[in-house]
C-alpha positions as CSV (number, residue, x, y, z in Angstrom):
1,X,84.0,76.5,94.0
2,X,82.2,73.2,94.5
3,X,84.1,72.9,98.0
4,X,83.1,76.5,99.0
5,X,79.3,75.7,98.1
6,X,79.6,72.6,100.2
7,X,81.0,74.4,103.4
8,X,78.4,77.2,103.1
9,X,75.9,74.5,103.1
10,X,77.0,73.0,106.1
11,X,77.1,76.1,108.1
12,X,73.5,77.1,106.6
13,X,72.4,73.5,107.7
14,X,73.0,74.3,111.3
15,X,71.5,77.7,111.3
16,X,68.1,77.6,109.5
17,X,64.7,75.6,110.9
18,X,62.6,75.9,107.7
19,X,62.5,72.9,105.7
20,X,63.9,73.3,102.1
21,X,62.4,70.3,100.6
22,X,60.6,67.5,102.2
23,X,61.7,65.1,99.6
24,X,65.5,65.4,100.1
25,X,65.5,64.4,103.9
26,X,67.3,67.7,105.0
27,X,66.1,69.8,107.6
28,X,67.7,73.5,108.0
29,X,67.0,74.3,111.6
30,X,68.3,77.4,113.5
31,X,70.2,76.3,116.6
32,X,68.1,76.8,119.7
33,X,71.1,76.0,122.2
34,X,73.0,79.1,121.7
35,X,72.4,81.5,124.2
36,X,73.5,84.7,122.9
37,X,74.6,87.4,125.3
38,X,73.8,91.0,123.6
39,X,74.7,94.5,124.8
40,X,72.9,97.2,122.9
41,X,72.4,101.0,122.6
42,X,69.7,102.4,120.2
43,X,70.3,104.9,117.7
44,X,69.6,106.1,114.3
45,X,72.8,104.3,112.9
46,X,73.8,101.0,114.3
47,X,77.6,99.8,114.8
48,X,77.3,96.1,114.9
49,X,80.1,94.5,117.4
50,X,81.3,90.8,117.7
51,X,83.8,90.8,120.5
52,X,85.3,88.2,122.5
53,X,84.4,88.7,126.2
54,X,84.2,85.0,127.4
55,X,86.2,81.8,126.5
56,X,84.4,78.7,125.8
57,X,85.2,75.6,127.7
58,X,85.5,73.0,125.2
59,X,86.4,74.6,121.8
60,X,87.7,71.3,120.0
61,X,85.2,68.7,120.9
62,X,85.0,65.9,118.2
63,X,82.5,66.2,115.4
64,X,81.2,63.2,113.7
65,X,79.1,64.9,111.0
66,X,76.2,62.7,111.7
67,X,74.7,65.0,114.3
68,X,74.8,68.6,115.4
69,X,78.0,69.8,117.3
70,X,77.8,70.1,121.0
71,X,77.0,73.6,122.4
72,X,80.1,75.6,123.6
73,X,79.6,77.2,127.1
74,X,81.0,80.6,127.5
75,X,82.1,80.2,131.1
76,X,85.5,81.7,131.4
77,X,85.0,85.4,131.4
78,X,88.0,87.8,131.1
79,X,87.9,91.1,132.7
80,X,90.5,92.7,130.0
81,X,88.0,91.5,127.1
82,X,85.0,92.9,129.0
83,X,87.0,96.2,129.2
84,X,86.6,95.9,125.1
85,X,82.9,96.2,125.5
86,X,83.0,99.1,128.0
87,X,85.5,101.1,125.4
88,X,82.9,100.2,122.7
89,X,80.0,102.2,124.7
90,X,82.4,104.7,125.9
91,X,83.4,105.7,122.3
92,X,80.0,105.6,120.9
93,X,78.8,107.9,124.0
94,X,81.6,110.3,123.3
95,X,80.7,110.5,119.6
96,X,77.2,111.4,120.4
97,X,78.0,114.1,122.7
98,X,80.4,115.7,119.8
99,X,78.2,118.3,118.1
100,X,80.5,118.3,115.1
101,X,80.7,114.9,114.4
102,X,77.3,113.3,113.1
103,X,75.0,116.2,114.2
104,X,71.5,115.4,114.3
105,X,72.2,111.5,114.2
106,X,72.7,109.2,117.1
107,X,75.0,106.3,117.0
108,X,73.8,103.1,118.6
109,X,75.3,99.6,118.9
110,X,74.5,96.1,119.0
111,X,77.3,93.8,120.6
112,X,77.4,90.0,120.8
113,X,80.0,88.1,122.6
114,X,81.7,85.4,120.2
115,X,83.5,83.4,122.8
116,X,86.3,82.8,120.4
117,X,84.0,80.3,118.6
118,X,83.3,80.7,115.1
119,X,79.6,79.2,115.4
120,X,79.0,82.0,117.8
121,X,80.5,84.6,115.4
122,X,78.3,83.6,112.6
123,X,75.2,83.6,114.8
124,X,75.8,87.2,116.2
125,X,76.4,88.3,112.6
126,X,72.9,86.9,111.4
127,X,71.3,88.4,114.3
128,X,72.9,91.8,113.5
129,X,71.8,91.4,109.8
130,X,68.4,90.3,110.5
131,X,67.8,92.5,113.6
132,X,66.5,89.7,115.7
133,X,68.6,87.7,118.4
134,X,67.0,84.6,116.5
135,X,68.1,85.4,113.1
136,X,66.1,85.1,110.0
137,X,68.9,85.2,107.1
138,X,68.3,87.5,104.4
139,X,65.7,89.2,106.0
140,X,66.0,92.4,108.2
141,X,63.0,93.5,110.7
142,X,65.4,96.1,112.6
143,X,63.2,98.9,113.5
144,X,65.5,100.9,115.9
145,X,68.3,101.9,113.7
146,X,70.1,101.0,110.5
147,X,72.9,98.6,110.8
148,X,76.1,100.7,109.2
149,X,79.2,98.6,109.9
150,X,80.8,95.8,111.8
151,X,83.7,95.8,114.3
152,X,85.2,92.6,115.1
153,X,86.5,90.3,115.9
154,X,89.8,89.5,118.2
155,X,91.0,86.4,116.5
156,X,91.5,85.6,113.0
157,X,89.1,82.6,112.7
158,X,86.3,84.4,114.1
159,X,86.8,87.6,112.1
160,X,87.0,85.4,108.9
161,X,83.7,83.8,109.6
162,X,82.1,87.4,110.1
163,X,83.7,88.7,106.9
164,X,82.3,85.7,104.9
165,X,78.8,87.2,105.5
166,X,79.3,90.9,105.9
167,X,81.1,91.2,102.6
168,X,78.2,89.8,100.6
169,X,76.0,92.8,101.7
170,X,79.0,95.0,101.1
171,X,79.2,96.1,104.7
172,X,82.6,97.5,106.0
173,X,84.2,95.5,108.7
174,X,87.1,96.6,111.2
175,X,88.9,94.1,113.4
176,X,90.7,95.0,116.4
177,X,92.9,91.8,116.7
178,X,92.9,89.8,113.7
179,X,96.4,89.6,112.4
180,X,96.5,86.8,109.7
181,X,98.0,87.9,106.4
182,X,95.1,86.7,104.2
183,X,93.1,89.8,105.4
184,X,95.7,91.9,103.3
185,X,93.9,90.2,100.1
186,X,91.7,93.2,98.7
187,X,90.1,91.0,96.2
188,X,89.0,88.5,98.9
189,X,88.1,91.3,101.6
190,X,87.4,94.5,99.8
191,X,85.8,96.3,102.6
192,X,87.7,94.8,105.4
193,X,90.1,96.8,107.5
194,X,92.0,96.1,110.7
195,X,93.6,98.3,113.4
196,X,96.6,95.9,114.0
197,X,99.7,95.1,111.6
198,X,100.0,92.2,109.5
199,X,101.1,89.1,111.3
200,X,104.3,89.0,109.3
201,X,105.7,91.9,111.1
202,X,105.5,89.9,114.4
203,X,107.8,87.2,112.5
204,X,110.4,89.8,111.7
205,X,110.2,91.1,115.5
206,X,110.6,87.6,116.9
207,X,113.8,87.2,114.3
208,X,115.3,90.4,115.3
209,X,115.0,89.3,119.0
210,X,116.4,85.8,118.6
211,X,119.4,87.7,116.7
212,X,119.8,90.3,119.4
213,X,120.4,87.5,122.2
214,X,122.3,85.2,119.6
215,X,119.4,82.4,120.1
216,X,120.1,80.2,116.9
217,X,118.3,77.0,118.4
218,X,114.6,77.2,119.1
219,X,111.5,75.3,119.4
220,X,107.9,76.7,118.1
221,X,104.7,75.5,119.8
222,X,101.6,76.5,117.6
223,X,97.6,75.6,117.9
224,X,96.4,72.8,116.2
225,X,94.2,74.9,113.7
226,X,94.7,76.3,110.5
227,X,96.0,79.7,111.5
228,X,98.5,78.1,113.8
229,X,99.7,75.8,111.5
230,X,100.1,78.1,108.6
231,X,101.9,80.6,111.1
232,X,104.1,78.0,112.5
233,X,105.5,76.9,109.0
234,X,106.1,80.4,107.8
235,X,107.8,81.3,111.2
236,X,110.1,78.2,110.9
237,X,111.1,79.2,107.3
238,X,111.8,82.9,108.3
239,X,113.9,81.7,111.2
240,X,115.7,79.2,109.0
241,X,116.4,81.9,106.3
242,X,117.7,84.4,109.0
243,X,120.4,81.7,110.0
244,X,118.6,80.0,112.8
245,X,117.6,76.4,113.4
246,X,114.4,74.9,114.5
247,X,114.5,71.9,116.8
248,X,110.8,70.9,116.5
249,X,107.5,72.4,115.5
250,X,104.8,71.1,117.3
251,X,101.0,71.5,117.5
252,X,99.5,72.0,121.0
253,X,97.0,69.2,121.4
254,X,93.5,69.8,122.7
255,X,91.6,67.5,125.1
256,X,93.5,64.6,123.6
257,X,94.2,61.3,125.5
258,X,96.2,61.4,128.4
259,X,99.0,59.4,126.5
260,X,98.9,62.2,123.9
261,X,99.3,64.9,126.4
262,X,102.1,62.8,128.1
263,X,104.0,62.5,124.8
264,X,103.6,66.2,124.2
265,X,105.1,67.1,127.6
266,X,108.0,64.6,127.1
267,X,108.9,66.3,123.8
268,X,109.2,69.7,125.9
269,X,111.1,68.1,128.6
270,X,113.4,66.3,126.3
271,X,114.2,69.1,124.1
272,X,117.6,70.7,124.1
273,X,116.6,74.1,123.1
274,X,116.4,76.8,125.8
275,X,114.0,79.0,123.8
276,X,110.6,78.2,122.9
277,X,108.3,80.5,120.9
278,X,104.6,79.8,121.5
279,X,102.7,81.1,118.6
280,X,99.1,80.0,119.6
281,X,95.8,81.2,120.0
282,X,94.7,82.2,123.8
283,X,92.3,79.4,123.8
284,X,94.6,76.7,122.9
285,X,97.4,77.7,125.4
286,X,94.9,78.2,128.5
287,X,93.4,74.8,127.8
288,X,96.7,73.2,127.7
289,X,97.8,74.5,131.1
290,X,94.8,73.1,132.7
291,X,96.0,69.4,132.3
292,X,97.5,67.7,135.0
293,X,100.6,66.5,132.9
294,X,101.8,70.0,133.0
295,X,101.4,69.8,136.9
296,X,102.7,66.7,137.5
297,X,105.8,66.7,135.6
298,X,108.8,69.0,136.2
299,X,109.6,71.2,133.1
300,X,113.1,72.3,132.6
301,X,113.7,76.1,132.8
302,X,113.2,77.6,129.3
303,X,112.8,81.0,127.9
304,X,109.1,81.3,126.5
305,X,108.6,83.7,123.8
306,X,104.7,84.5,123.7
307,X,102.9,86.3,120.6
308,X,101.2,89.5,121.0
309,X,97.7,87.8,121.9
310,X,99.1,85.8,124.8
311,X,99.9,88.2,127.5
312,X,96.5,88.3,128.7
313,X,97.0,84.7,130.1
314,X,98.1,86.2,133.5
315,X,94.8,87.1,134.2
316,X,94.0,83.5,135.1
317,X,94.8,81.5,137.9
318,X,96.8,78.5,136.7
319,X,98.5,77.5,139.8
320,X,101.8,75.7,139.7
321,X,101.5,75.5,135.9
322,X,101.7,79.1,135.6
323,X,105.2,79.1,136.9
324,X,106.4,77.6,133.9
325,X,106.1,80.9,132.2
326,X,108.1,82.8,134.7
327,X,110.8,84.8,132.9
328,X,108.8,84.5,129.5
329,X,109.1,87.5,127.0
330,X,106.0,88.6,125.5
331,X,105.1,90.6,122.4
332,X,102.3,93.3,122.5
333,X,100.6,95.5,120.2
334,X,101.2,99.2,120.7
335,X,99.1,101.2,123.4
336,X,97.2,104.4,123.2
337,X,95.9,107.1,125.1
338,X,92.1,107.2,125.6
339,X,91.2,110.7,127.1
340,X,88.7,110.3,130.0
341,X,88.4,106.6,129.6
342,X,90.1,105.7,133.1
343,X,87.7,107.7,135.0
344,X,84.9,105.9,133.1
345,X,86.3,102.6,134.0
346,X,86.3,103.7,137.7
347,X,82.8,104.8,137.6
348,X,81.3,101.6,136.1
349,X,79.0,100.1,138.3
350,X,75.7,97.7,138.2
351,X,73.5,100.6,138.5
352,X,75.0,102.2,135.2
353,X,74.2,98.8,133.2
354,X,71.3,97.5,134.8
355,X,71.0,94.7,132.1
356,X,74.4,93.4,132.3
357,X,74.6,90.2,133.7
358,X,78.4,89.8,133.4
359,X,79.0,93.0,135.1
360,X,76.9,91.9,138.1
361,X,78.8,88.4,138.0
362,X,82.2,90.5,138.1
363,X,80.9,92.9,140.9
364,X,79.6,90.1,143.2
365,X,82.7,87.8,142.8
366,X,85.4,90.4,143.5
367,X,83.7,92.3,146.1
368,X,82.0,89.2,147.6
369,X,78.9,90.6,148.1
370,X,75.2,89.9,147.0
371,X,73.5,92.3,144.7
372,X,69.8,93.3,145.5
373,X,67.6,91.6,143.1
374,X,69.8,88.4,142.9
375,X,67.6,85.4,142.5
376,X,68.2,82.7,145.2
377,X,69.7,79.7,144.2
378,X,71.0,81.3,141.1
379,X,74.2,80.4,142.6
380,X,74.5,78.8,145.9
381,X,77.9,80.6,146.4
382,X,76.0,84.0,146.4
383,X,73.5,82.8,148.9
384,X,76.2,82.9,151.6
385,X,77.3,86.5,150.8
386,X,76.2,89.6,152.5
387,X,74.2,92.2,150.6
388,X,76.3,95.0,148.8
389,X,76.6,98.4,150.6
390,X,76.5,100.4,147.3
391,X,79.9,102.0,148.5
392,X,81.9,99.2,146.3
393,X,84.2,100.9,143.7
394,X,86.1,99.2,140.9
395,X,89.1,101.6,142.4
396,X,89.6,98.9,145.1
397,X,90.5,96.3,142.5
398,X,94.2,95.3,142.1
399,X,95.6,97.4,138.9
400,X,96.8,93.9,137.5
401,X,93.2,92.5,137.3
402,X,91.4,95.7,136.3
403,X,94.2,97.8,134.5
404,X,93.2,101.3,133.7
405,X,96.6,102.5,132.4
406,X,97.4,100.2,129.4
407,X,95.1,100.4,126.6
408,X,95.9,98.2,123.5
409,X,92.9,96.3,121.9
410,X,90.9,98.8,123.9
411,X,92.2,101.7,122.1
412,X,91.9,99.6,118.8
413,X,88.2,99.5,119.3
414,X,88.2,103.1,120.3
415,X,89.9,104.3,116.9
416,X,87.7,101.7,114.9
417,X,84.4,103.5,116.4
418,X,86.0,106.8,115.6
419,X,86.9,105.7,112.0
420,X,83.6,104.7,111.2
421,X,81.9,107.6,112.9
422,X,84.2,109.9,110.6
423,X,83.5,107.8,107.5
424,X,79.9,108.3,108.1
425,X,79.9,111.9,108.8
426,X,81.8,112.5,105.4
427,X,79.0,110.5,103.8
428,X,76.5,112.2,105.5
429,X,77.8,115.6,104.4
430,X,79.1,114.9,101.1
431,X,77.5,117.7,98.6
432,X,76.5,115.0,95.8
433,X,73.7,113.5,98.3
434,X,71.6,116.8,97.7
435,X,69.5,116.2,100.8
436,X,69.4,114.3,104.1
437,X,69.9,110.6,104.2
438,X,66.6,108.5,104.7
439,X,67.7,106.3,107.7
440,X,65.3,103.5,106.8
441,X,66.8,102.6,103.6
442,X,69.7,100.6,103.0
443,X,72.9,102.8,103.4
444,X,74.8,101.0,100.7
445,X,72.0,101.8,98.3
446,X,71.6,105.3,99.5
447,X,75.3,106.0,99.0
448,X,75.6,105.0,95.4
449,X,73.5,107.1,93.0
450,X,76.1,109.8,92.1
451,X,78.6,107.0,90.8
452,X,78.2,106.8,87.0
453,X,77.8,103.2,85.7
454,X,80.7,101.7,83.8
455,X,80.0,99.7,80.8
456,X,83.3,99.4,78.8
457,X,85.2,96.2,77.1
458,X,88.4,97.3,78.1
459,X,89.6,99.4,80.9
460,X,91.4,102.7,80.4
461,X,95.0,102.4,79.7
462,X,96.8,104.7,82.3
463,X,99.9,106.8,81.6
464,X,102.9,104.6,80.6
465,X,100.8,102.2,78.6
466,X,99.3,102.4,75.1
467,X,96.3,100.5,73.7
468,X,97.1,97.4,71.5
469,X,94.0,96.2,69.3
470,X,92.8,92.8,69.9
471,X,92.8,90.5,66.9
472,X,89.3,89.8,65.8
473,X,87.9,92.1,68.5
474,X,85.8,95.4,68.1
475,X,88.1,98.4,68.3
476,X,87.0,99.5,71.9
477,X,88.2,95.8,72.9
478,X,92.2,96.4,73.2
479,X,94.9,95.3,75.5
480,X,97.3,97.6,77.7
481,X,100.7,97.2,76.7
482,X,103.5,99.1,78.4
483,X,105.6,101.7,76.3
484,X,108.8,100.4,74.7
485,X,112.4,101.2,75.8
486,X,112.7,104.9,75.3
487,X,109.1,105.8,74.8
488,X,106.5,107.1,77.0
489,X,103.0,108.2,77.1
490,X,101.6,111.0,79.4
491,X,97.7,110.6,79.0
492,X,95.2,108.1,79.3
493,X,94.4,105.8,76.2
494,X,96.9,107.0,74.0
495,X,96.9,105.0,70.7
496,X,100.9,105.0,70.6
497,X,103.8,105.8,72.7
498,X,105.8,108.8,72.2
499,X,109.5,108.9,71.8
500,X,111.4,111.0,74.4
501,X,113.7,113.5,72.8
502,X,117.8,112.5,72.6
503,X,118.6,114.5,75.7
504,X,115.7,112.8,77.8
505,X,115.0,109.5,79.1
506,X,111.6,108.0,80.0
507,X,110.8,108.1,83.8
508,X,110.3,104.7,85.8
509,X,106.5,104.5,85.1
510,X,107.2,105.7,81.6
511,X,104.7,108.5,81.8
512,X,107.0,111.4,81.2
513,X,110.7,111.9,80.4
514,X,113.6,113.1,82.6
515,X,117.1,114.7,81.3
516,X,119.6,112.1,80.8
517,X,123.0,112.1,82.6
518,X,125.7,113.9,80.6
519,X,128.9,111.8,80.8
520,X,132.2,112.5,79.2
521,X,135.9,112.1,80.2
522,X,136.3,115.5,82.1
523,X,139.1,116.8,84.2
524,X,136.8,116.7,87.1
525,X,136.5,113.0,86.6
526,X,139.2,111.1,89.0
527,X,140.2,109.3,85.8
528,X,140.5,112.1,83.6
529,X,142.4,113.9,86.3
530,X,144.9,111.1,86.6
531,X,145.6,110.9,82.7
532,X,146.2,114.7,82.6
533,X,148.5,114.7,85.3
534,X,150.3,111.7,84.1
535,X,150.7,113.4,80.6
536,X,152.0,116.5,82.3
537,X,154.6,114.4,84.4
538,X,155.8,112.5,81.2
539,X,156.0,115.8,79.2
540,X,158.1,117.3,82.0
541,X,160.4,114.3,82.1
542,X,160.8,114.3,78.4
543,X,161.6,118.2,78.7
544,X,164.1,117.3,81.3
545,X,165.8,114.9,78.9
546,X,166.0,117.4,76.1
547,X,167.7,119.7,78.6
548,X,170.3,117.2,79.6
549,X,171.1,116.7,75.9
550,X,171.5,120.0,75.4
551,X,173.5,120.8,78.2
552,X,175.9,117.8,77.2
553,X,175.7,118.2,73.4
554,X,179.4,118.2,72.9
555,X,179.7,114.8,74.9
556,X,180.5,111.6,73.0
557,X,177.2,109.9,73.9
558,X,174.9,112.8,72.4
559,X,177.2,113.5,69.2
560,X,177.5,109.6,68.5
561,X,173.7,109.2,67.9
562,X,173.1,112.4,65.7
563,X,172.0,114.8,68.3
564,X,170.0,116.8,65.8
565,X,167.7,113.7,65.2
566,X,167.6,113.2,69.0
567,X,166.3,116.9,69.6
568,X,163.4,116.2,67.0
569,X,162.5,113.1,68.5
570,X,162.4,114.4,72.1
571,X,160.3,117.5,70.7
572,X,157.8,115.3,69.0
573,X,157.6,113.1,72.0
574,X,157.2,116.2,74.3
575,X,154.1,117.3,72.1
576,X,152.7,113.6,71.9
577,X,152.4,113.6,75.5
578,X,150.6,117.0,75.3
579,X,148.1,115.8,72.7
580,X,146.5,113.5,75.1
581,X,145.1,116.6,76.7
582,X,143.0,117.1,73.8
583,X,141.2,113.9,74.6
584,X,140.0,115.0,77.9
585,X,137.1,117.7,78.5
586,X,133.9,118.1,76.7
587,X,134.1,117.2,73.1
588,X,133.9,120.2,71.0
589,X,134.3,121.1,67.0
590,X,137.9,122.2,67.2
591,X,139.1,119.4,69.5
592,X,137.6,116.6,67.6
593,X,139.2,118.0,64.3
594,X,142.4,118.2,66.3
595,X,142.8,115.5,68.6
596,X,143.5,112.5,66.0
597,X,145.2,114.3,63.4
598,X,147.4,116.2,65.7
599,X,148.6,113.1,67.5
600,X,148.9,111.4,64.0
601,X,151.3,113.6,62.3
602,X,153.4,114.5,65.5
603,X,153.8,110.8,66.4
604,X,154.7,110.1,62.8
605,X,157.4,112.7,63.2
606,X,158.6,110.7,66.4
607,X,158.5,107.3,64.4
608,X,159.9,108.9,61.4
609,X,162.8,110.2,63.7
610,X,163.4,106.8,64.9
611,X,163.5,105.5,61.4
612,X,166.2,107.8,60.4
613,X,168.4,107.2,63.5
614,X,168.3,103.7,62.8
615,X,169.4,104.3,58.9
616,X,172.1,106.7,60.6
617,X,173.5,103.7,62.3
618,X,173.6,101.6,59.5
619,X,175.0,104.1,57.0
620,X,177.6,105.3,59.6
621,X,178.8,101.8,60.2
622,X,179.2,101.2,56.2
623,X,180.6,104.6,55.5
624,X,183.6,103.7,57.9
625,X,184.8,101.4,55.1
626,X,187.6,102.8,52.7
627,X,186.2,103.8,49.3
628,X,182.6,103.9,50.7
629,X,180.2,106.5,48.5
630,X,177.7,106.4,51.7
631,X,179.6,109.4,53.2
632,X,177.3,111.4,51.2
633,X,174.2,110.4,53.0
634,X,175.4,111.0,56.6
635,X,174.9,114.6,56.7
636,X,172.0,116.3,58.6
637,X,170.2,117.8,55.6
638,X,169.7,114.3,54.2
639,X,168.3,112.8,57.6
640,X,166.1,115.7,58.1
641,X,164.6,115.4,54.6
642,X,164.1,111.8,55.5
643,X,162.1,112.7,58.3
644,X,160.0,115.3,56.7
645,X,159.5,112.9,53.7
646,X,158.2,110.3,55.9
647,X,155.9,112.5,57.8
648,X,154.5,113.9,54.8
649,X,152.7,110.7,54.3
650,X,150.7,111.2,57.4
651,X,150.0,114.8,56.6
652,X,148.5,113.9,53.3
653,X,146.2,111.2,54.8
654,X,145.2,113.6,57.7
655,X,144.4,116.3,55.2
656,X,142.3,114.1,53.1
657,X,140.4,113.0,56.3
658,X,139.6,116.5,57.2
659,X,138.5,117.5,53.6
660,X,136.4,114.3,53.0
661,X,134.7,113.2,56.2
662,X,136.4,115.1,59.2
663,X,135.4,114.2,62.9
664,X,132.6,116.1,64.6
665,X,131.0,116.1,68.2
666,X,128.6,113.6,68.7
667,X,126.6,111.6,71.4
668,X,125.8,108.0,72.3
669,X,122.4,107.2,73.7
670,X,122.5,103.5,73.0
671,X,125.1,102.1,75.1
672,X,123.7,103.0,78.5
673,X,120.1,103.6,79.1
674,X,119.4,106.8,80.9
675,X,122.7,108.6,79.9
676,X,124.1,110.8,76.9
677,X,127.7,110.0,76.2
678,X,129.5,112.8,74.3
679,X,131.9,111.7,72.0
680,X,134.0,112.5,68.9
681,X,132.8,110.9,65.9
682,X,135.7,109.8,63.8
683,X,133.6,110.7,60.7
684,X,135.5,108.0,58.5
685,X,136.7,104.7,60.4
686,X,139.0,104.0,57.2
687,X,140.7,107.5,57.7
688,X,141.1,106.6,61.4
689,X,142.8,103.3,60.8
690,X,144.7,104.6,58.0
691,X,146.4,107.3,60.3
692,X,147.4,104.3,63.0
693,X,148.5,102.0,60.1
694,X,150.7,104.4,58.5
695,X,152.3,105.0,61.9
696,X,152.6,101.1,62.3
697,X,154.1,101.0,58.6
698,X,157.1,103.4,59.8
699,X,157.3,101.3,63.1
700,X,157.7,98.1,61.4
701,X,160.2,99.5,58.9
702,X,162.2,100.9,61.9
703,X,161.8,97.5,63.7
704,X,163.1,95.8,60.7
705,X,166.1,98.1,59.9
706,X,167.2,98.1,63.6
707,X,167.0,94.4,64.1
708,X,169.2,93.7,61.2
709,X,171.5,96.3,62.6
710,X,171.8,94.9,66.2
711,X,174.9,93.1,65.7
712,X,176.8,96.3,64.6
713,X,179.8,97.3,67.0
714,X,178.8,98.5,70.6
715,X,179.7,102.2,70.0
716,X,176.5,102.0,67.6
717,X,174.4,99.9,70.1
718,X,171.4,102.3,69.5
719,X,170.0,99.8,67.2
720,X,169.4,97.4,70.0
721,X,167.6,100.2,71.9
722,X,165.3,101.0,68.9
723,X,164.5,97.4,68.2
724,X,163.1,97.1,71.9
725,X,161.4,100.5,71.5
726,X,159.6,99.4,68.4
727,X,158.8,96.2,69.8
728,X,157.1,97.9,72.5
729,X,155.3,100.2,70.2
730,X,154.1,97.5,68.1
731,X,152.8,95.6,70.9
732,X,150.7,98.7,72.4
733,X,149.1,99.3,69.2
734,X,148.3,96.1,68.2
735,X,146.6,95.3,71.6
736,X,144.9,98.7,71.2
737,X,142.5,97.8,68.4
738,X,140.5,94.8,70.0
739,X,140.5,96.5,73.5
740,X,139.4,99.8,71.7
741,X,136.6,98.0,70.0
742,X,135.4,96.1,73.0
743,X,134.9,99.4,75.2
744,X,132.2,101.9,75.1
745,X,131.4,105.4,76.3
746,X,134.3,107.4,78.1
747,X,136.4,104.3,78.5
748,X,137.2,104.2,74.7
749,X,138.7,107.4,75.2
750,X,140.7,106.2,78.2
751,X,141.9,103.2,76.2
752,X,143.2,105.5,73.4
753,X,145.0,108.1,76.0
754,X,146.5,105.2,77.5
755,X,147.9,103.6,74.3
756,X,149.4,107.0,73.3
757,X,150.9,107.5,76.6
758,X,152.3,104.2,76.8
759,X,153.8,104.1,73.3
760,X,155.3,107.3,73.5
761,X,156.9,106.2,77.0
762,X,158.2,103.2,75.3
763,X,160.2,105.4,73.0
764,X,161.6,107.8,75.5
765,X,162.4,105.0,78.1
766,X,164.1,102.7,75.7
767,X,165.9,104.8,73.7
768,X,167.1,107.8,75.9
769,X,167.2,106.6,79.6
770,X,170.3,104.4,79.0
771,X,172.0,107.5,77.6
772,X,171.1,109.9,80.4
773,X,172.3,106.9,82.9
774,X,175.8,107.4,81.1
775,X,175.7,111.0,80.9
776,X,174.8,111.6,84.6
777,X,175.9,108.4,86.5
778,X,179.0,107.1,84.4
779,X,180.6,110.2,83.0
780,X,183.9,107.9,82.6
781,X,181.8,106.0,79.8
782,X,180.9,109.3,77.9
783,X,184.4,109.5,76.4
784,X,185.5,109.3,72.5
785,X,188.4,107.1,74.0
786,X,186.0,104.9,75.6
787,X,183.7,104.3,72.7
788,X,186.7,103.7,70.3
789,X,188.5,101.5,72.9
790,X,185.2,99.6,72.8
791,X,185.2,99.6,69.2
792,X,188.7,98.5,68.2
793,X,188.2,94.9,69.3
794,X,185.3,94.4,67.3
795,X,186.9,95.7,64.3
């Protein structure tokens, strides 16, 4: 804050002539050496314009802060810049001639030339505010219209100087060329607008150009001012982030010593990059090429990329130095159409603007004639010229010098004037005014009365937030806290947030609720369709295996291993595969009741059949010994009773489960925000794991018995197959438990279906595939003699 005040004091010290305090020794004097050129048109409402028409000759003279800075001469006029002043005049006249825009109000203007110099921009701004060419700060004696707004300037430095003064008095300001990103800060510049894009868009364009041509090794030249330095550093970072490399980042020196200029030119000559980006202000680059160092040293051919404000350099005669820029690529702002402006530009002549000194100068230089009324010795060159005939016309000028086809910054001024005219029209015709505007009063004060003053401790909490009282503060003082996860508020200043219904979820701004996405393992889901297809295929394979056993039921292999138990096992496996289909689809009450209990009972029948087959192998071997009483236990009835008895335990567990705490359809909204996952709640986890545990108990018993019987004769080698199948079964279900507990949503169901299919497939493949192989492919082994032959040596 102290630095800012000091800076303001230094500016004011060069502007005011009234002594502040005789004792301090400081005299605040207005600059008397600033000859400000001004273009004006009287009106009820005045648009203040700070435009760059000239360019000063020495913009960076050294300042020692012990004496006022030397005056800068605006000697380099630019015809394209002068066209901006004509566009300003043309648009104001067009608005005044439009009966539907600002009726009964005449729009006028005051235009000052900034010469791309901050001090002149400040001087022009103060002159507009005070209504005098010799400004009196904080005092207005304007009696020819009310100042309404500012338009200007072309460069960011002068635009910044204007805004520092205009925003104090709340005047809107529209720039037609300032691209500095700082102007996007609505806190620092609340009433500033511009007709050109943010400068960062130009960074992106340069990077896209470099990428398009594959240029990854470049140099950067910037002007040695604050804007140039910051822009150069930001452009360098952007190029590096995009994958490019920067050989050098150099600041263009201004009016330095000859040795400094020589070193700068040598840097350009010795650089190895073929592409150099010039991100400089017009003044810096123009002054640079005026030095002899550029003319006396051969510069290797390079591709120069010029920023949007530099193509106008072609309007100047730079001689040999200009050849350096041959083949350059220049960016430019978009152009626009201005209806009628081309004819107006052709019609401009000194009689239309008799007080326009610059127009007379342009006229006499380009047509090489002397206008009537030109004072002798005003410029000796004019004394030798013939008098103008009056038939000269700007149509005769070369289009490259007097371009009437491409309107870029002129179009920005055109749209800026119209934007202000429409804004003023809307303010003038607004109903709350209840009467005409008193043009002698301050516009800012006249346009405010209908706005109700606010006096609150805290701002209102918008939807999506709730009020949180501040500790130790009155009730009207609070903080606005965002609603918590799963909550919303749809009104202003809500005391607490509301919870969304279970089937809905808060919107991104948490000011309403939207339906949750419903998710479950369905047949339309690729994963669900794949599992259903796999289950049907495995069921078909099992049915085929059962058909083979029925067809070859009288063969030795089928009869040797108790074909009745094989039929029971194959039927139960078929039903086990089909049970997995109950897990796919939208969970309903019936499917939730059946899915776990049906699979548990049916698969327990499968495991019981395996246990019975294992016991059959052991009993059959022991019964072959003379005098053995185990022959009584070999019959089909006994084994069928064993299967029924073992399965009865699972039936009792499932019955108790269904009676005490049955499964039911449920949903999960905690796992994934924004989703409602439909599930079957198991009701009782103890019952669920009891079902799995009972199947595991039967499997372990089968595994133990089969393992003990693995060394029986080869004709009864089914015990080895059962051992391996039970090993697969146990491995699958032991792995299932931790995986099942670590997965969520529909993938829990997927894991369970996969375990069911894998364990059932293990029983099918380990027990029946070897038998089918012998039945179908090795029929010579499917004989009693072969089995006995293999048995005899073992006995």
